[in-house]
C-alpha positions as YAML, in Angstrom:
chain: A
units: angstrom
residues:
- id: 1
  name: MET
  ca: [15.56, 33.28, -4.43]
- id: 2
  name: LEU
  ca: [17.26, 31.05, -1.88]
- id: 3
  name: SER
  ca: [20.78, 29.97, -2.58]
- id: 4
  name: ALA
  ca: [21.68, 26.29, -2.24]
- id: 5
  name: GLY
  ca: [23.78, 26.92, 0.86]
- id: 6
  name: ALA
  ca: [21.05, 28.99, 2.54]
- id: 7
  name: PHE
  ca: [18.46, 26.38, 1.72]
- id: 8
  name: GLU
  ca: [20.32, 23.66, 3.66]
- id: 9
  name: ARG
  ca: [20.33, 25.81, 6.80]
- id: 10
  name: THR
  ca: [17.35, 26.21, 9.13]
- id: 11
  name: PHE
  ca: [14.25, 26.77, 7.04]
- id: 12
  name: VAL
  ca: [11.81, 27.28, 9.92]
- id: 13
  name: SER
  ca: [12.03, 27.15, 13.70]
- id: 14
  name: ILE
  ca: [9.08, 25.93, 15.82]
- id: 15
  name: GLY
  ca: [9.88, 26.47, 19.45]
- id: 16
  name: GLY
  ca: [13.22, 24.77, 19.97]
- id: 17
  name: LEU
  ca: [12.74, 22.53, 16.93]
- id: 18
  name: GLN
  ca: [14.68, 23.62, 13.86]
- id: 19
  name: ILE
  ca: [13.61, 22.24, 10.50]
- id: 20
  name: SER
  ca: [16.10, 22.49, 7.65]
- id: 21
  name: GLY
  ca: [15.28, 23.11, 4.03]
- id: 22
  name: SER
  ca: [16.36, 19.55, 3.15]
- id: 23
  name: VAL
  ca: [13.74, 18.15, 5.48]
- id: 24
  name: VAL
  ca: [11.08, 20.43, 4.05]
- id: 25
  name: MET
  ca: [11.94, 19.39, 0.49]
- id: 26
  name: THR
  ca: [11.86, 15.76, 1.57]
- id: 27
  name: TRP
  ca: [8.29, 16.30, 2.76]
- id: 28
  name: VAL
  ca: [7.46, 18.09, -0.52]
- id: 29
  name: ILE
  ca: [8.84, 15.21, -2.57]
- id: 30
  name: MET
  ca: [6.85, 12.68, -0.53]
- id: 31
  name: ALA
  ca: [3.69, 14.65, -0.92]
- id: 32
  name: GLY
  ca: [4.30, 15.13, -4.63]
- id: 33
  name: LEU
  ca: [4.93, 11.47, -5.27]
- id: 34
  name: PHE
  ca: [1.85, 10.51, -3.29]
- id: 35
  name: LEU
  ca: [-0.32, 12.93, -5.28]
- id: 36
  name: PHE
  ca: [1.17, 11.82, -8.60]
- id: 37
  name: SER
  ca: [0.59, 8.16, -7.73]
- id: 38
  name: PHE
  ca: [-2.96, 8.86, -6.68]
- id: 39
  name: LEU
  ca: [-3.87, 10.84, -9.78]
- id: 40
  name: SER
  ca: [-2.13, 8.53, -12.24]
- id: 41
  name: SER
  ca: [-3.76, 5.43, -10.74]
- id: 42
  name: ARG
  ca: [-7.28, 6.90, -11.20]
- id: 43
  name: THR
  ca: [-7.09, 6.68, -15.00]
- id: 44
  name: LEU
  ca: [-5.71, 3.14, -15.42]
- id: 45
  name: SER
  ca: [-7.13, 1.05, -18.25]
- id: 46
  name: HIS
  ca: [-6.65, -2.37, -19.88]
- id: 47
  name: LYS
  ca: [-5.41, -0.58, -22.96]
- id: 48
  name: PRO
  ca: [-2.59, 1.67, -21.71]
- id: 49
  name: LYS
  ca: [-1.88, 4.95, -23.47]
- id: 50
  name: SER
  ca: [0.82, 7.61, -23.18]
- id: 51
  name: LEU
  ca: [1.65, 8.06, -19.45]
- id: 52
  name: GLN
  ca: [0.36, 4.67, -18.37]
- id: 53
  name: THR
  ca: [2.51, 2.98, -21.01]
- id: 54
  name: VAL
  ca: [5.62, 4.76, -19.73]
- id: 55
  name: LEU
  ca: [4.82, 3.96, -16.09]
- id: 56
  name: GLU
  ca: [4.16, 0.29, -16.82]
- id: 57
  name: GLY
  ca: [7.44, 0.11, -18.73]
- id: 58
  name: LEU
  ca: [9.31, 1.58, -15.73]
- id: 59
  name: VAL
  ca: [7.61, -0.91, -13.38]
- id: 60
  name: LEU
  ca: [8.61, -3.83, -15.61]
- id: 61
  name: VAL
  ca: [12.25, -2.60, -15.80]
- id: 62
  name: MET
  ca: [12.44, -2.36, -11.99]
- id: 63
  name: GLU
  ca: [10.80, -5.78, -11.52]
- id: 64
  name: ASP
  ca: [13.32, -7.36, -13.92]
- id: 65
  name: ALA
  ca: [16.27, -5.72, -12.10]
- id: 66
  name: ILE
  ca: [14.96, -6.94, -8.75]
- id: 67
  name: ASP
  ca: [14.24, -10.47, -10.06]
- id: 68
  name: ALA
  ca: [17.79, -10.74, -11.42]
- id: 69
  name: VAL
  ca: [19.20, -10.25, -7.92]
- id: 70
  name: ILE
  ca: [16.71, -12.07, -5.80]
- id: 71
  name: PRO
  ca: [14.57, -14.37, -7.97]
- id: 72
  name: GLY
  ca: [11.33, -15.52, -6.49]
- id: 73
  name: LYS
  ca: [11.19, -12.65, -3.92]
- id: 74
  name: THR
  ca: [10.36, -9.79, -6.29]
- id: 75
  name: ALA
  ca: [6.83, -9.26, -5.00]
- id: 76
  name: LEU
  ca: [8.13, -9.13, -1.41]
- id: 77
  name: VAL
  ca: [10.76, -6.38, -1.85]
- id: 78
  name: PHE
  ca: [9.51, -4.51, -4.91]
- id: 79
  name: PRO
  ca: [7.45, -1.86, -3.10]
- id: 80
  name: PHE
  ca: [10.37, -0.84, -0.89]
- id: 81
  name: ILE
  ca: [13.15, -0.93, -3.52]
- id: 82
  name: ALA
  ca: [11.03, 0.77, -6.19]
- id: 83
  name: THR
  ca: [10.11, 3.52, -3.75]
- id: 84
  name: LEU
  ca: [13.78, 4.02, -2.89]
- id: 85
  name: TRP
  ca: [14.72, 4.26, -6.56]
- id: 86
  name: ILE
  ca: [11.98, 6.79, -7.33]
- id: 87
  name: PHE
  ca: [12.50, 8.95, -4.24]
- id: 88
  name: VAL
  ca: [16.28, 9.17, -4.58]
- id: 89
  name: PHE
  ca: [16.03, 9.94, -8.26]
- id: 90
  name: VAL
  ca: [13.51, 12.75, -7.74]
- id: 91
  name: ALA
  ca: [15.57, 14.12, -4.82]
- id: 92
  name: ASN
  ca: [18.74, 14.06, -6.93]
- id: 93
  name: MET
  ca: [16.97, 15.88, -9.82]
- id: 94
  name: LEU
  ca: [15.75, 18.63, -7.49]
- id: 95
  name: GLY
  ca: [19.17, 20.23, -7.67]
- id: 96
  name: LEU
  ca: [18.47, 21.13, -11.30]
- id: 97
  name: ILE
  ca: [16.00, 23.80, -10.15]
- id: 98
  name: PRO
  ca: [17.80, 27.15, -9.73]
- id: 99
  name: GLY
  ca: [18.17, 28.17, -6.09]
- id: 100
  name: LEU
  ca: [17.42, 24.70, -4.73]
- id: 101
  name: SER
  ca: [19.71, 21.96, -3.53]
- id: 102
  name: SER
  ca: [19.16, 18.22, -3.71]
- id: 103
  name: PRO
  ca: [18.10, 16.86, -0.32]
- id: 104
  name: THR
  ca: [20.47, 13.95, -0.94]
- id: 105
  name: SER
  ca: [23.41, 16.37, -0.75]
- id: 106
  name: ASP
  ca: [22.54, 16.65, 2.99]
- id: 107
  name: LEU
  ca: [24.14, 13.96, 5.15]
- id: 108
  name: SER
  ca: [21.19, 13.89, 7.51]
- id: 109
  name: VAL
  ca: [18.86, 12.87, 4.66]
- id: 110
  name: THR
  ca: [21.18, 10.14, 3.28]
- id: 111
  name: SER
  ca: [21.76, 8.90, 6.81]
- id: 112
  name: ALA
  ca: [18.00, 8.58, 7.35]
- id: 113
  name: LEU
  ca: [17.75, 6.62, 4.09]
- id: 114
  name: ALA
  ca: [20.61, 4.36, 5.08]
- id: 115
  name: ILE
  ca: [19.04, 3.67, 8.49]
- id: 116
  name: LEU
  ca: [15.81, 2.82, 6.74]
- id: 117
  name: VAL
  ca: [17.70, 0.31, 4.59]
- id: 118
  name: PHE
  ca: [19.47, -1.08, 7.69]
- id: 119
  name: PHE
  ca: [16.17, -1.90, 9.41]
- id: 120
  name: SER
  ca: [14.58, -3.12, 6.19]
- id: 121
  name: VAL
  ca: [17.31, -5.77, 5.78]
- id: 122
  name: HIS
  ca: [16.40, -7.26, 9.17]
- id: 123
  name: TRP
  ca: [12.66, -6.79, 8.56]
- id: 124
  name: PHE
  ca: [12.70, -8.80, 5.33]
- id: 125
  name: GLY
  ca: [15.06, -11.34, 6.81]
- id: 126
  name: VAL
  ca: [12.87, -11.96, 9.83]
- id: 127
  name: ARG
  ca: [9.72, -11.93, 7.74]
- id: 128
  name: SER
  ca: [11.14, -14.52, 5.36]
- id: 129
  name: GLU
  ca: [12.76, -16.87, 7.87]
- id: 130
  name: GLY
  ca: [11.58, -15.97, 11.38]
- id: 131
  name: VAL
  ca: [13.48, -14.33, 14.22]
- id: 132
  name: LYS
  ca: [15.43, -17.33, 15.44]
- id: 133
  name: ASN
  ca: [16.58, -18.57, 12.03]
- id: 134
  name: TYR
  ca: [17.52, -15.04, 10.88]
- id: 135
  name: LEU
  ca: [19.58, -14.18, 13.96]
- id: 136
  name: ARG
  ca: [21.42, -17.46, 13.70]
- id: 137
  name: HIS
  ca: [23.37, -16.34, 10.63]
- id: 138
  name: TYR
  ca: [25.28, -13.81, 12.75]
- id: 139
  name: LEU
  ca: [26.90, -16.76, 14.46]
- id: 140
  name: ALA
  ca: [27.91, -18.47, 11.23]
- id: 141
  name: PRO
  ca: [30.26, -20.12, 10.62]
- id: 142
  name: THR
  ca: [31.37, -19.75, 14.27]
- id: 143
  name: PRO
  ca: [30.07, -17.66, 17.21]
- id: 144
  name: LEU
  ca: [33.42, -15.87, 17.15]
- id: 145
  name: MET
  ca: [32.22, -14.07, 14.02]
- id: 146
  name: LEU
  ca: [29.42, -12.25, 15.87]
- id: 147
  name: PRO
  ca: [31.31, -8.96, 16.55]
- id: 148
  name: PHE
  ca: [32.66, -8.94, 12.99]
- id: 149
  name: ASN
  ca: [29.28, -9.45, 11.49]
- id: 150
  name: LEU
  ca: [27.82, -6.67, 13.61]
- id: 151
  name: VAL
  ca: [30.61, -4.28, 12.65]
- id: 152
  name: SER
  ca: [30.02, -5.18, 9.04]
- id: 153
  name: GLU
  ca: [26.31, -4.29, 9.33]
- id: 154
  name: LEU
  ca: [27.09, -0.90, 10.82]
- id: 155
  name: SER
  ca: [30.00, -0.05, 8.43]
- id: 156
  name: ARG
  ca: [28.04, -0.76, 5.29]
- id: 157
  name: THR
  ca: [25.13, 1.38, 6.59]
- id: 158
  name: LEU
  ca: [27.59, 4.27, 7.16]
- id: 159
  name: ALA
  ca: [29.15, 3.73, 3.72]
- id: 160
  name: LEU
  ca: [25.72, 3.78, 2.07]
- id: 161
  name: ALA
  ca: [24.90, 7.15, 3.63]
- id: 162
  name: VAL
  ca: [28.30, 8.73, 2.92]
- id: 163
  name: ARG
  ca: [28.49, 7.45, -0.64]
- id: 164
  name: LEU
  ca: [25.30, 9.10, -1.80]
- id: 165
  name: PHE
  ca: [25.91, 12.26, 0.18]
- id: 166
  name: GLY
  ca: [29.49, 12.58, -1.06]
- id: 167
  name: ASN
  ca: [28.70, 12.07, -4.71]
- id: 168
  name: MET
  ca: [25.77, 14.50, -4.75]
- id: 169
  name: MET
  ca: [27.61, 17.17, -2.68]
- id: 170
  name: SER
  ca: [30.69, 16.92, -4.93]
- id: 171
  name: LEU
  ca: [28.46, 17.12, -8.04]
- id: 172
  name: GLU
  ca: [26.83, 20.34, -6.82]
- id: 173
  name: LEU
  ca: [30.14, 21.88, -5.77]
- id: 174
  name: THR
  ca: [31.66, 21.02, -9.09]
- id: 175
  name: ALA
  ca: [28.73, 22.63, -10.93]
- id: 176
  name: ILE
  ca: [29.08, 25.79, -8.84]
- id: 177
  name: LEU
  ca: [32.86, 26.02, -9.39]
- id: 178
  name: VAL
  ca: [32.52, 25.49, -13.14]
- id: 179
  name: LEU
  ca: [29.79, 28.10, -13.42]
- id: 180
  name: VAL
  ca: [31.79, 30.56, -11.39]
- id: 181
  name: VAL
  ca: [34.95, 30.05, -13.52]
- id: 182
  name: ALA
  ca: [33.36, 29.68, -16.96]
- id: 183
  name: GLY
  ca: [30.18, 31.67, -16.43]
- id: 184
  name: PRO
  ca: [26.89, 30.76, -18.14]
- id: 185
  name: LEU
  ca: [28.70, 29.43, -21.21]
- id: 186
  name: VAL
  ca: [28.60, 25.80, -20.14]
- id: 187
  name: PRO
  ca: [25.06, 25.21, -18.73]
- id: 188
  name: ILE
  ca: [24.17, 22.23, -20.99]
- id: 189
  name: PRO
  ca: [27.19, 20.04, -20.13]
- id: 190
  name: ILE
  ca: [26.68, 20.73, -16.41]
- id: 191
  name: LEU
  ca: [22.97, 19.92, -16.74]
- id: 192
  name: MET
  ca: [23.64, 16.64, -18.49]
- id: 193
  name: LEU
  ca: [26.31, 15.72, -15.93]
- id: 194
  name: HIS
  ca: [23.82, 16.30, -13.08]
- id: 195
  name: ILE
  ca: [21.12, 14.20, -14.82]
- id: 196
  name: ILE
  ca: [23.44, 11.30, -15.56]
- id: 197
  name: GLU
  ca: [25.07, 11.32, -12.12]
- id: 198
  name: GLY
  ca: [21.63, 11.65, -10.40]
- id: 199
  name: VAL
  ca: [20.31, 8.59, -12.28]
- id: 200
  name: ILE
  ca: [23.41, 6.56, -11.54]
- id: 201
  name: GLN
  ca: [23.45, 7.37, -7.83]
- id: 202
  name: ALA
  ca: [19.72, 6.59, -7.46]
- id: 203
  name: TYR
  ca: [20.22, 3.24, -9.20]
- id: 204
  name: LEU
  ca: [23.29, 2.35, -7.10]
- id: 205
  name: PHE
  ca: [21.63, 3.27, -3.83]
- id: 206
  name: GLY
  ca: [18.58, 1.11, -4.55]
- id: 207
  name: MET
  ca: [20.71, -1.72, -5.95]
- id: 208
  name: LEU
  ca: [22.96, -1.81, -2.89]
- id: 209
  name: ALA
  ca: [19.90, -1.86, -0.64]
- id: 210
  name: LEU
  ca: [18.53, -4.73, -2.76]
- id: 211
  name: ILE
  ca: [21.83, -6.66, -2.50]
- id: 212
  name: TYR
  ca: [21.90, -6.24, 1.30]
- id: 213
  name: ILE
  ca: [18.30, -7.47, 1.56]
- id: 214
  name: ALA
  ca: [18.99, -10.36, -0.80]
- id: 215
  name: GLY
  ca: [22.04, -11.33, 1.27]
- id: 216
  name: GLY
  ca: [19.98, -11.41, 4.48]
- id: 217
  name: ILE
  ca: [17.31, -13.65, 2.93]
- id: 218
  name: GLN
  ca: [19.49, -15.90, 0.84]
- id: 219
  name: SER
  ca: [21.94, -16.54, 3.64]
- id: 220
  name: GLN
  ca: [19.16, -18.31, 5.44]
- id: 221
  name: GLU
  ca: [18.25, -20.34, 2.36]
- id: 222
  name: LEU
  ca: [21.84, -21.43, 1.78]
- id: 223
  name: ARG
  ca: [22.20, -22.45, 5.41]
- id: 224
  name: GLN
  ca: [19.00, -24.47, 5.22]
- id: 225
  name: GLU
  ca: [20.20, -26.20, 2.02]
- id: 226
  name: LYS
  ca: [23.44, -27.17, 3.76]
- id: 227
  name: GLU
  ca: [21.57, -28.54, 6.73]
- id: 228
  name: ARG
  ca: [19.27, -30.60, 4.42]
- id: 229
  name: GLY
  ca: [22.35, -31.89, 2.60]
- id: 230
  name: ARG
  ca: [23.88, -33.10, 5.84]
- id: 231
  name: THR
  ca: [20.73, -34.88, 6.91]
- id: 232
  name: SER
  ca: [20.15, -36.57, 3.49]
...
C-alpha cells in the first residue's frame, strides 16, 4: 500500500509529463462525484425518501448559507459554491483512507482551487454588471488605489491556497506524529479530529470564496446606489 508521502510524489510519467498522485485522486474525486450525481438524479421523485431526503436537506442548507451572504443572487452562484464545498469536503475526507493523502494537503491542488476562485470572482462580477462597470471599482475611491486593489486581489488568492494547504498538511502530520508516539491506542480521537477539521476547512474555503464573489458584485450595487443618490 502506498504511503501518504509516496502518494504525493510522481504517480505516473507520460513522456516528459509527470502526474502526481494528488492530481490522479483529484480526477478520481471528480469522476466519482459526477457518477454519484448522475445515478442519484435518476431516481428523483415528488415524494423524497432516504437518500433524496438527505440530499435535498443539504441543498437547502447550502442555499440558506449563500442567501445569507448574497441575498437575491443565490441562483447565480449556487452551482459554483456548492461544488466547491462538496469537492473540498470529499478531498479532505480522502485522508481517512489508510495509505492515501488528502489532495488538499498538496499546495498545487489548493493553488488550482484558489486560482479558480480568483477568476470566478471576476466572472460573476462582469456577468452581473458588465466589463466597464466592474473594472471601474478598482479605481474607487480614487485611481491611486488601483495598485493596492490589485495587490489585495493577488494576496487574498495566495492566502486562500496556503490556508487550506497548511491546515490539511498540519492535520495529517499531527495524526502521523501522534500515531507514531502513542501507537494504535488513539485512532478514534484522531479520526474525529480529521473529520471535524475537514468539514470546517471545506466550509471556510467555500465561504471565503462566496464572500469574495459577493464583494465583487455588491461593490457595484453600492456604487450605483451612491450615484443614484447624487442624481436624485
